[in-house]
N, C-alpha and C positions, 0 to 999 in steps of 0.2 A: 466323449459323450455323444450319443446318437443325435444326429442333426434335428430329429423331430422332437427331442426332449429339451425342454427349457424350463425356466422358472420365472415366476412373477412375484413381486412383493406388493402388498397392499396394506393400507392402514384403515381400520374401521373407525369411523367417527359418528357421534362423539364417544370418546373413551369412557366406558362405564364398566366397572369391574363386575357388577351383578349381571349385566347383559352379556358381557363376554363369557362369564361362567356358564350362563344359560346356553349360549351358542356352542361352547365346547362340550358341554355335558359332563356328567360325573366321570372322572378318569378319562376325559376326552372321548367319551363314547360317541358323541355326535360327529366329531371330526373323523373318527375311525369308520363310521358309517359312510361318510362322504368318500373317504379314501377307498373303501372297498368297492363302492358302486361306480366310482368315476375312474379308478385306476391311477390315482395321484398320491403324492405324499404331501401332507400339510403339517407345518410346524408353526408355533405361535410363541410370541413373547409380548405380553401385554396386549395391546390392540394392533400389533404388527404381525402379519401373517406372511409366510412364504409357501408357495405352492409349486411343486415340481412334478413334471410328467409330460405326457403327449401334449402338443401345442393346443389342439382343440379341447382336450379334456381340462387342461389348465385354465383356459379361458372360461369354459363352462363352470368350473369349480369356483372361480373368482366371482362370477355373477351370482352363483347360488349362495356363496358366503355372504355377499352383500344383501341379497334378498332375505336370507335367514336372520341376519343381524337386524334388519329393519323390522322383521317380525317380532323380535324380542322386545321391541318398544311397545307392542300392543298386547303381548301375551306370551306364555311360556312355549317352549318347543318340546316336541315328543318325537320318538322314532317314526310314528305314523305321519306327523306333519312334515318331517324331513323327507320321508319317502314320497309324499305327494309333490313336494318341490322338485325332487329328482325326476318324478314322472313327467312333470310339465317341461322340465328342461330337455328331456330326451324324447318327447312325444313326436318330434318331427319338425318340419318346417313351419314356422309361425305363419299365421294368416297375414294377408297384406296390410291389415289395419293394426297389426301388433308391432311393437318395437322389439327387435330381436336382441335380447340381452342374456339369453341362456335360460331365463325363467319366463314362462309365458305370462303375458300381461293379462290380468282379469278385465274383461270388457264388461262394464256395468250394465250394458244393454242385454247381457246374457245371464245376469244373476237372476235366479228364480226365487221369488219372494213367497214364502209360505208363513202362516201364523207361527209355526214352531221355530223356523230358522230360515236364513237366506242360504241358498245353495248355488255354488258356482260350478260349472262344468270344468272338469280337469283334463287338460290336454286337447289337442286339435281334434281328435276323433270324437270326443264327447261334445265339443262345441258344434261340430258338423251335425251330429246326431240331434242335438237340441234345435239347431236351426232348421233341420229337415222336419222335425215334429211341428214346429211353428208354421211351416210353409205348406206342408202336404196333408192330405186327408188320411192317407194310409202310409204307415212307416214300419220298417223292419229293422230291429237292432239285433245283430247276429254275432256271437262271439263267446269266448270262455267266461266262466264265473269270475266275479270280482271286477268286471269292467264298468259297472254302474248302469247297465242297460235298463234293468227294472226300476232301480231307485230313481234314476233321472226321469224315466217315463212317468212314474207316480208323482214326482215333483211338478212336472209340466201339467199333469192332470189336476193336481190340487190348485195350482196357480190359475188354471183356466176356470175352475169352479169358483175360486175367490173373486175373479174378475168378471164373473157371470157370463163368460163366453159359452159355457155349457150349463145345463141344468142338473146334470147328474154324472156320477162316475160309475162305470161298470168294470170291475176287475175280475178277470177270468183265469182259471188254471185247469188244465186237464188233470184228472186224478189217477192217471195210469200207474203211478208209482205204487198205489195200493194193490193193484193186480187182483188176484183171486181172494186175497185176504180181506177185501172191502166188506164182504158180506158178514164177516165174523166180528167186525168192529161194532161197538154199541151205538145206539142212537139211530136217527133217521139219516137220509142221504146227506143232508147239509152238515150234520154233525160228524158223519163218517169222513168227509173230505176236508173238514175244517183244518186239520193239521197241515194239509198240503197248501193251504192258502196263507199260512202264518207269515211268510216273508212279506206279503202284501199288507197284512195288518200291521206288521212292525213298522213299515215305512210310513203308513198313514198315522200311526200313533205318534211317531217322531215329528211329523209335520203339522198335525192338527190337534194332537192331544187325545188321550184316551176317552175322556168324557164327551168331547165334541164328535169324535168318530162314532161313538155309541149312539148319540142322538141322530146323526145323519144317516146311519144305517137303519135306525128305527123309523125314520121318515122316508126311507127308500131313496134318499139322495145319493147315498153310496151303496152299491150292491157288490158284494164279493161272493162269487158263485162258481161252482164247477162248470166246465164247458158244456156238459150235457144239458144244463138249464137254458142254453142259448137257442136251442132248436125251435124254429117256428116264430122267432121274435124279429121285430124291426126296431132298431135302436136309433131314435132321432135325438138331436140336441144333446149328445152324450160324448164323454171322453172314455174310450173303451181300450183296455189293455188286456192282451192275451199273453200271459207269462208261461215260460217253459213250452214254447210253441213247437219245439222239436218232438214233443211227445203227442202230437196230433197226427192222425192218419190224413191221407190226402183228402178223403171225404169230409173229415171233421174240419180241416182247414178251409175248404171251400164253403162249408156250412157257416163257419164263423165269419168269414170275409163278406158273405152275402147278408149278414145281419146289419151292416153299416147303413144308417139312414141319413137323412138330410141334417146338416148342421153338426155332424159328428166327426170326431178325429179318432183314429184307431192306431194303436201301436202293438206290434207283435214282437216279442223278445224270445230268444232261445239260443241254445248252443248245439249245433248239429253234430258235435263230437260226443254228446252225452244223451243219446237216444235210448229210452227205456222201453220202447215198444217191443212186442214179440218179434222174434227173428222172422225174416221174410216179409215184414210189414213195413213198407216205405214210409219215411217221415214226410208229413205234409209240409214242413218247413223247408226241407231240402227240395221238394218238388216245386214249391212256389217261387223259389229263386229263378228257376228256368222259365216258369210260366209268366211271371209278371215283371221281370227285370227291365223290360223295354216299354212298359206302360207309363203314360204321363200321370202326374199327380201321386206317384208312388215312389217312396225313397227306400233305399237299402243302405244301412251303415254297417260295415264289417269291422269288428274289433279283433285284436290279436292279443297275445300274451304281453306285448309291450304296453297295452292300455290298462293292465290290471292295477287297481288302486288299493288292494289289500296288502297283506304282509309280503315283502319281497320274495319270500320263499314260495308263495303261491305262483308268482310270475315264473320262477325257475322251474317249478313242477310242470306247469303248463307247457313251457318251452321244451322241456325234456320229453314230454309225451308227444308233442308235435314232431320233434326230431325222430323219435322212435317210430311213429306212424309213417313218416316219409321213407324210412329205411326199409320198411317191410315190403 
């Protein structure tokens, strides 16, 4: 046997047949998911498990199994929940105040409380992102889809509003995806770009509820608007989010950043590999990395495919594209 391959035996307590069945999944689907992602073999008999594989992977798998079994005591498991546990286990080195067990420990100080639900950052990069947002007036979250950039920023905004740290939320998106077809869509400009703001609405509905979001929008406490509506304004005492920032031109990015007023926090999110601007038009998000990276009070958090918290296939797709781009 390879010297790096070894096995460990562990017993999960208390022995509970229902919880053990939940842990293993129908036809052992949950165990197969762990085996595939971690590169180990897992066998079980009752509450006794044997894990075989690479030394580091076996140790990590044992920690994850214990964590997942503890989770069965408070609720059911799903492929998505197991994926998130795997993300946290492989997110990198835990921060200094975390106990390294293979599964990142949730720090209660980082839990975002909204009326709809409590939201915990997943993995080291999301935690750094949240900490940056709490500490700096201007923050950039840059990386592929599915890494939680926008969702976590909206959660921080909702919490700031609930705690009365700001008096309003301003959520902005460029409408560049519509291109020349914008003029042919029915309605006024707000109605034309409304479909492109839907991801922001969806996050708000989940955290505040549909009725309350409607009331807050009616009172202008929450404003969801196209980027064009920001010109000439000064936004004080606000939490401002610019989503899909890669689709701003250099001039538009400068215009947006100079809207930030006193008592405000701004977050810009985007994926510089998904620019929809016309060819030969530089992305304002790409430029701003070079322009502002050394300025005080401004944070940049860069996400990778390893931070994706959607279906595992999404992570593999993004990684494949990254490899393809590097080989060109």
